[in-house]
VOMI-87589 format. One line per 5 residues: number of its first residue (from 1); for each residue y, x, z of N, C-alpha, C, O. Coordinates in steps of 0.05 Angstrom, whole numbers, plus 5000, padded with zeros to 4 digits. Layout:
% VOMI-87589
NUM	Y:X:Z:Y:X:Z:Y:X:Z:Y:X:Z; ...
END
This chain:
% VOMI-87589
1	8141:7165:1357:8118:7169:1382:8112:7157:1398:8123:7163:1419; 8099:7142:1400:8097:7119:1423:8078:7130:1455:8060:7147:1452; 8081:7122:1473:8089:7135:1506:8064:7149:1498:8065:7172:1490; 8036:7133:1499:8009:7142:1498:8018:7170:1484:8029:7188:1497; 8015:7172:1459:8022:7196:1441:8031:7232:1456:8021:7254:1456
6	8059:7216:1467:8070:7239:1478:8055:7243:1509:8057:7263:1523; 8039:7221:1516:8022:7234:1545:8002:7255:1534:7999:7276:1545; 7987:7246:1509:7965:7265:1491:7982:7292:1492:7972:7311:1505; 8006:7296:1480:8010:7316:1478:8028:7336:1490:8043:7351:1478; 8024:7333:1517:8041:7350:1542:8028:7367:1541:8003:7366:1540
11	8045:7395:1542:8034:7426:1540:8046:7429:1559:8063:7418:1573; 8030:7452:1559:8029:7471:1588:8027:7496:1589:8003:7498:1587; 8037:7520:1591:8033:7548:1593:8007:7553:1620:8010:7542:1642; 7988:7568:1615:7972:7593:1632:7980:7613:1621:7994:7614:1601; 7972:7633:1633:7970:7664:1631:7946:7674:1643:7943:7667:1666
16	7932:7684:1636:7900:7692:1654:7916:7714:1658:7929:7721:1638; 7920:7730:1681:7926:7756:1693:7905:7771:1697:7883:7764:1705; 7912:7790:1692:7898:7822:1692:7874:7823:1713:7852:7825:1702; 7873:7820:1741:7855:7819:1757:7835:7788:1752:7814:7785:1765; 7842:7772:1737:7814:7755:1722:7805:7771:1691:7782:7774:1684
21	7818:7776:1684:7810:7796:1650:7792:7821:1668:7768:7819:1661; 7796:7836:1682:7779:7857:1693:7759:7838:1703:7739:7837:1689; 7759:7821:1726:7729:7811:1735:7716:7795:1706:7693:7787:1712; 7723:7788:1679:7700:7782:1663:7715:7747:1664:7713:7737:1641; 7726:7732:1680:7730:7714:1685:7749:7697:1661:7761:7676:1666
26	7750:7710:1637:7768:7689:1624:7751:7664:1609:7761:7642:1604; 7725:7671:1603:7714:7650:1590:7713:7636:1614:7721:7613:1607; 7706:7636:1643:7702:7608:1663:7730:7601:1651:7733:7587:1631; 7747:7611:1664:7769:7602:1659:7777:7582:1641:7787:7561:1648; 7773:7589:1618:7772:7570:1585:7756:7546:1585:7760:7524:1576
31	7730:7557:1602:7712:7535:1597:7720:7513:1612:7723:7491:1601; 7726:7516:1645:7741:7494:1656:7764:7476:1651:7768:7454:1661; 7783:7496:1624:7805:7474:1618:7790:7456:1597:7792:7432:1596; 7774:7473:1579:7765:7454:1556:7742:7433:1569:7735:7416:1553; 7735:7431:1584:7713:7414:1601:7734:7400:1620:7724:7381:1633
36	7753:7404:1623:7772:7374:1630:7784:7358:1605:7802:7341:1606; 7769:7367:1580:7784:7347:1562:7812:7354:1548:7823:7336:1534; 7825:7379:1553:7848:7397:1547:7835:7416:1525:7814:7429:1522; 7857:7412:1511:7858:7423:1484:7875:7459:1483:7899:7458:1488; 7867:7477:1478:7881:7500:1472:7903:7496:1454:7901:7473:1445
41	7915:7503:1449:7943:7501:1421:7945:7526:1416:7943:7535:1393; 7950:7542:1438:7956:7580:1419:7947:7585:1452:7947:7572:1473; 7937:7623:1438:7926:7634:1452:7930:7666:1442:7937:7668:1419; 7927:7682:1450:7938:7708:1444:7936:7731:1473:7942:7721:1495; 7927:7759:1471:7906:7769:1497:7936:7798:1480:7933:7808:1458
46	7952:7801:1494:7967:7825:1493:7970:7844:1517:7961:7838:1539; 7986:7873:1513:7982:7889:1539:8028:7884:1539:8046:7889:1523; 8025:7872:1568:8055:7868:1572:8070:7883:1575:8062:7906:1570; 8095:7881:1584:8118:7905:1591:8135:7897:1603:8140:7874:1595; 8147:7904:1619:8167:7899:1635:8195:7879:1625:8207:7861:1637
51	8198:7887:1610:8220:7870:1593:8221:7833:1583:8237:7814:1579; 8184:7841:1584:8164:7803:1582:8176:7791:1596:8188:7770:1593; 8173:7806:1615:8182:7786:1639:8216:7783:1649:8220:7769:1670; 8235:7792:1638:8255:7783:1650:8266:7759:1656:8280:7752:1675; 8257:7742:1630:8265:7706:1633:8238:7699:1656:8242:7687:1677
56	8223:7703:1651:8192:7698:1670:8199:7691:1699:8206:7671:1711; 8195:7715:1705:8203:7727:1740:8241:7733:1731:8246:7756:1723; 8263:7716:1733:8284:7722:1724:8300:7738:1751:8298:7732:1775; 8313:7755:1740:8328:7774:1765:8357:7760:1773:8377:7772:1779; 8353:7732:1770:8381:7722:1782:8380:7714:1812:8358:7707:1822
61	8399:7715:1826:8394:7723:1859:8390:7690:1873:8386:7683:1897; 8392:7672:1848:8375:7642:1866:8347:7658:1857:8347:7673:1877; 8331:7663:1849:8309:7666:1840:8293:7682:1865:8275:7672:1879; 8305:7711:1869:8306:7728:1893:8308:7710:1910:8287:7700:1918; 8326:7703:1918:8324:7692:1948:8308:7671:1951:8307:7664:1974
66	8291:7654:1931:8269:7648:1928:8249:7655:1944:8240:7648:1966; 8245:7672:1928:8219:7694:1929:8224:7701:1960:8205:7694:1974; 8242:7711:1972:8253:7727:1991:8247:7694:2010:8225:7692:2022; 8261:7676:2011:8251:7656:2034:8230:7653:2034:8220:7649:2056; 8210:7653:2008:8180:7650:2015:8167:7670:2034:8154:7662:2054
71	8169:7695:2028:8172:7717:2032:8166:7711:2072:8146:7712:2086; 8194:7707:2076:8203:7704:2113:8181:7680:2118:8171:7682:2141; 8171:7658:2104:8164:7640:2114:8124:7642:2120:8108:7629:2132; 8125:7668:2101:8100:7668:2104:8103:7690:2137:8091:7682:2157; 8119:7715:2139:8116:7730:2156:8116:7707:2188:8099:7709:2206
76	8142:7686:2187:8153:7666:2206:8108:7671:2216:8093:7685:2229; 8107:7637:2190:8077:7632:2199:8059:7648:2218:8051:7639:2240; 8053:7676:2206:8038:7693:2220:8051:7710:2232:8047:7734:2228; 8074:7699:2255:8077:7712:2278:8082:7742:2268:8080:7757:2288; 8086:7752:2250:8091:7777:2243:8119:7791:2241:8136:7774:2233
81	8132:7817:2244:8160:7823:2240:8159:7836:2210:8142:7853:2205; 8171:7829:2196:8178:7825:2165:8189:7849:2160:8181:7865:2142; 8216:7854:2183:8231:7875:2179:8207:7911:2184:8208:7931:2170; 8190:7903:2210:8179:7926:2217:8166:7931:2194:8163:7955:2189; 8153:7907:2174:8136:7912:2153:8140:7927:2130:8129:7947:2121
86	8159:7911:2121:8174:7917:2096:8194:7939:2096:8198:7955:2078; 8206:7936:2121:8237:7946:2113:8254:7932:2114:8273:7944:2125; 8261:7903:2106:8283:7885:2113:8278:7863:2117:8255:7856:2110; 8297:7843:2129:8286:7819:2130:8321:7805:2113:8334:7786:2121; 8325:7820:2091:8349:7801:2084:8328:7788:2061:8312:7802:2048
91	8329:7767:2060:8316:7748:2028:8330:7765:1999:8317:7772:1980; 8350:7768:2002:8353:7785:1970:8334:7804:1970:8317:7800:1953; 8330:7827:1986:8322:7840:1986:8287:7841:1984:8272:7858:1975; 8283:7824:1993:8253:7810:2002:8242:7801:1972:8220:7807:1961; 8261:7786:1963:8263:7788:1932:8256:7795:1915:8238:7786:1902
96	8276:7823:1912:8274:7850:1894:8241:7857:1898:8223:7851:1883; 8242:7867:1916:8222:7881:1924:8191:7855:1918:8173:7872:1917; 8182:7839:1915:8169:7813:1908:8161:7817:1868:8142:7818:1852; 8194:7816:1868:8185:7810:1840:8184:7836:1827:8174:7835:1804; 8192:7858:1836:8182:7886:1818:8155:7881:1823:8143:7874:1802
101	8137:7881:1847:8104:7884:1848:8096:7859:1835:8073:7861:1827; 8108:7836:1831:8100:7826:1804:8096:7831:1784:8076:7824:1771; 8115:7846:1777:8120:7843:1749:8106:7873:1745:8095:7874:1723; 8103:7897:1761:8071:7914:1766:8045:7900:1761:8026:7904:1746; 8048:7890:1772:8024:7876:1777:8018:7865:1748:7996:7867:1737
106	8038:7853:1740:8025:7830:1709:8027:7851:1685:8022:7844:1662; 8033:7871:1689:8030:7895:1664:8009:7907:1672:7994:7915:1654; 8002:7911:1694:7984:7931:1707:7954:7936:1683:7941:7956:1679; 7952:7907:1669:7934:7906:1644:7938:7889:1621:7961:7882:1616; 7919:7880:1606:7916:7855:1584:7926:7840:1604:7930:7846:1628
111	7932:7811:1590:7947:7787:1591:7935:7774:1574:7927:7786:1553; 7929:7735:1578:7930:7724:1559:7942:7705:1565:7939:7692:1586; 7961:7701:1544:7976:7678:1543:7972:7658:1523:7979:7662:1500; 7958:7627:1533:7958:7604:1528:7976:7579:1527:7992:7576:1545; 7976:7560:1508:7981:7531:1513:7969:7518:1511:7960:7516:1488
116	7957:7497:1537:7943:7481:1537:7953:7450:1530:7974:7445:1542; 7947:7436:1519:7954:7408:1511:7937:7386:1525:7913:7391:1530; 7944:7368:1529:7932:7342:1533:7948:7322:1553:7970:7325:1562; 7928:7296:1556:7935:7284:1574:7957:7295:1594:7964:7317:1585; 7969:7290:1614:7973:7293:1638:7964:7329:1642:7948:7335:1659
121	7976:7353:1623:7967:7376:1617:7984:7387:1637:7966:7396:1651; 8001:7392:1646:8012:7407:1675:8001:7398:1699:7994:7415:1715; 7997:7375:1706:7986:7365:1725:7954:7382:1732:7949:7397:1750; 7934:7371:1708:7917:7377:1702:7904:7402:1704:7881:7406:1712; 7926:7422:1694:7920:7459:1698:7923:7462:1738:7908:7473:1754
126	7941:7451:1740:7956:7457:1759:7931:7449:1782:7933:7465:1800; 7916:7435:1785:7887:7420:1792:7876:7444:1794:7877:7458:1814; 7863:7450:1773:7843:7463:1762:7843:7488:1781:7830:7496:1800; 7867:7497:1765:7868:7519:1782:7875:7529:1807:7873:7553:1814; 7885:7508:1825:7890:7510:1845:7910:7521:1861:7927:7529:1846
131	7918:7526:1889:7942:7525:1906:7941:7556:1902:7922:7572:1902; 7971:7560:1899:7979:7598:1888:7973:7613:1900:7965:7634:1890; 7974:7607:1939:7967:7625:1947:7929:7615:1952:7918:7594:1957; 7920:7641:1947:7882:7629:1947:7870:7629:1970:7845:7630:1971; 7884:7630:1989:7870:7633:2019:7871:7596:2025:7861:7586:2045
136	7886:7582:2004:7898:7554:2022:7890:7534:1992:7894:7510:1992; 7877:7549:1964:7859:7540:1953:7838:7542:1956:7825:7562:1962; 7824:7498:1947:7810:7490:1953:7785:7494:1927:7785:7494:1903; 7768:7497:1943:7732:7496:1930:7729:7479:1904:7738:7457:1897; 7711:7497:1891:7721:7472:1851:7747:7483:1843:7746:7485:1819
141	7772:7492:1851:7789:7503:1831:7781:7533:1830:7761:7542:1841; 7798:7548:1815:7791:7566:1798:7798:7588:1823:7779:7601:1831; 7821:7591:1832:7829:7604:1850:7810:7603:1881:7805:7623:1895; 7801:7578:1884:7780:7572:1909:7761:7583:1902:7754:7599:1919; 7749:7582:1886:7723:7591:1874:7721:7623:1875:7702:7633:1886
146	7749:7644:1858:7740:7656:1852:7760:7685:1868:7753:7709:1864; 7778:7679:1881:7809:7694:1886:7803:7690:1919:7791:7670:1926; 7813:7712:1937:7808:7715:1957:7833:7735:1957:7833:7756:1945; 7851:7728:1970:7879:7741:1975:7897:7726:1986:7901:7702:1980; 7912:7742:2009:7938:7724:2016:7966:7739:2012:7966:7761:2003
151	7990:7728:2019:8009:7740:2016:8022:7763:2030:8037:7780:2021; 8011:7760:2056:8008:7775:2078:7995:7804:2067:8010:7823:2061; 7967:7804:2065:7954:7820:2050:7973:7834:2030:7986:7855:2035; 7974:7820:2008:7978:7834:1989:8011:7844:1988:8020:7854:1967; 8030:7839:2015:8052:7853:2021:8047:7883:2034:8058:7904:2030
156	8025:7875:2054:8025:7899:2064:8006:7918:2052:8006:7939:2066; 7991:7921:2034:7991:7940:2012:8012:7934:1986:8000:7929:1965; 8036:7933:1986:8057:7929:1970:8046:7927:1943:8041:7946:1929; 8042:7906:1939:8024:7890:1915:8038:7857:1908:8056:7845:1920; 8023:7852:1889:8027:7818:1894:8013:7812:1901:7996:7828:1910
161	8009:7786:1901:7986:7769:1912:7961:7767:1880:7969:7758:1859; 7937:7774:1882:7919:7773:1859:7911:7742:1863:7897:7734:1882; 7922:7725:1842:7914:7697:1849:7901:7685:1816:7903:7662:1809; 7887:7708:1797:7882:7699:1776:7896:7687:1748:7891:7694:1725; 7912:7670:1755:7929:7653:1746:7951:7645:1746:7957:7639:1769
166	7975:7640:1723:7990:7625:1730:7989:7600:1712:7977:7603:1691; 8000:7578:1716:8003:7562:1702:8040:7548:1717:8051:7550:1738; 8046:7533:1688:8069:7522:1700:8070:7496:1718:8051:7480:1719; 8091:7494:1730:8094:7486:1761:8099:7454:1748:8090:7434:1759; 8114:7453:1724:8130:7421:1719:8133:7413:1700:8136:7435:1689
171	8136:7395:1679:8136:7404:1652:8163:7416:1633:8166:7424:1610; 8184:7409:1663:8211:7428:1653:8196:7456:1651:8196:7469:1630; 8185:7463:1668:8179:7496:1670:8163:7499:1650:8162:7522:1641; 8151:7485:1640:8123:7480:1617:8140:7499:1590:8137:7521:1580; 8161:7472:1584:8179:7478:1563:8194:7506:1559:8198:7516:1537
176	8200:7515:1579:8219:7534:1575:8197:7562:1579:8203:7586:1576; 8175:7553:1585:8161:7580:1589:8134:7586:1565:8122:7607:1558; 8133:7552:1557:8119:7561:1535:8138:7571:1504:8126:7578:1484; 8175:7571:1506:8186:7571:1490:8192:7605:1493:8203:7617:1475; 8183:7619:1522:8199:7642:1522:8171:7657:1507:8174:7675:1491
181	8142:7646:1517:8112:7672:1505:8104:7657:1478:8080:7660:1474; 8118:7641:1459:8100:7633:1439:8133:7613:1424:8152:7600:1433; 8120:7626:1391:8137:7612:1376:8131:7591:1363:8107:7585:1362; 8147:7576:1351:8135:7548:1347:8104:7551:1330:8082:7544:1337; 8111:7565:1307:8093:7567:1292:8066:7584:1295:8051:7587:1276
186	8062:7597:1324:8043:7610:1340:8021:7575:1345:7998:7574:1337; 8035:7551:1357:8025:7540:1373:8013:7507:1341:8025:7495:1324; 7976:7505:1353:7967:7494:1323:7970:7465:1330:7978:7453:1351; 7962:7459:1304:7960:7427:1312:7920:7420:1309:7905:7428:1291; 7916:7412:1320:7885:7394:1305:7880:7369:1328:7897:7360:1344
191	7853:7360:1324:7844:7341:1332:7827:7344:1352:7812:7361:1343; 7816:7337:1380:7788:7341:1402:7773:7326:1386:7787:7309:1375; 7752:7325:1381:7735:7311:1374:7714:7305:1403:7698:7321:1413; 7718:7278:1412:7706:7289:1444:7687:7255:1441:7673:7247:1460
END
């Protein structure tokens, strides 16, 4: 396979989260992906359970500390006392709290999982989706146009940030996540007629 063929076949995982489904944004999200010239090669709606997220949001100390550090940084930037608000300033304990809220949110309704393929698919989908924190997402992105939430508000309400969509952050992450959510026979091959 040539380098140009490899670029055209780059794949990424997209999860349309319960908040987007409940707000009727599925068609808009898919439209924006397809409008960009990317193709959907796998798609399924399902009701997840907590076990589905054991590897997607791992319970490893490393992952939990990353979540905890992000939370500490959000509180520092907002000049708020994380210990007063959440009962701890330990990054590992904060990570466990945040992971729990993430899993609870992701299981709060149906999800749509899909594999998107195309030229620079990982980067293009991330641009379409916008910043993870909706308040930081540019207008014209899915999160910038349809979501207004923040980590501080979510944490104060003891829930995950409602940001509509998950999109793999790197090619390596995409490969891992696609393998978690789809078997090879569920991924289709076809040509786009553009």
